[in-house]
C-alpha positions, 0 to 999 in steps of 0.5 A: 500500500502506498504511504500516501493513502494511509491515515487519510479520508479518500474518495474511492472513485478518485483513486483510479481513472478509466482508460478507453477500451481497458480494464485498469486495476490498482492494488490498495492493500496486499497482505498474506491474509488478503487483498483490496484492489480497485478496478475501472472497466470501460464499457464493453470490457470485462473479465472472462469466466474464472474461479478463485479459491476464496470468497471475494466481495465486489462493491460497485462504486460507480456505474453498472456491471453484470456479474455472472456467478455459476451461470446466474446473471446479476446486475450490480449498480453503484452502491451495491455489492455481491459476494462471489463464493469460493470455487464458483465460476464467475465473470464480470462485464461492463454494461457501462463504465464502472468502478469496483472495489474487490476484497479477497480474504484468504482464509 
């Protein structure tokens, strides 16, 4: 974690910028026990289906995403969250530009 982020009030949406036709990420915390990463997805971008060995919580802080978990589509808007269960296949698609915070706890 960058020292400039510690001990300050921060606006999450300002910690990362959108880039055209891209998915951008910025790791905020990395510990042996887990990570917190901010992502910015341009419209039409996404992450293909994959699995993770730990539960992961997605908090959408700007825009709207389609998050598919084990074949079930979920629309997640700014201010909403969803938990992706460990070992369940999931994918993310940007229905419009969106930013999210991904929290993964490794235990």
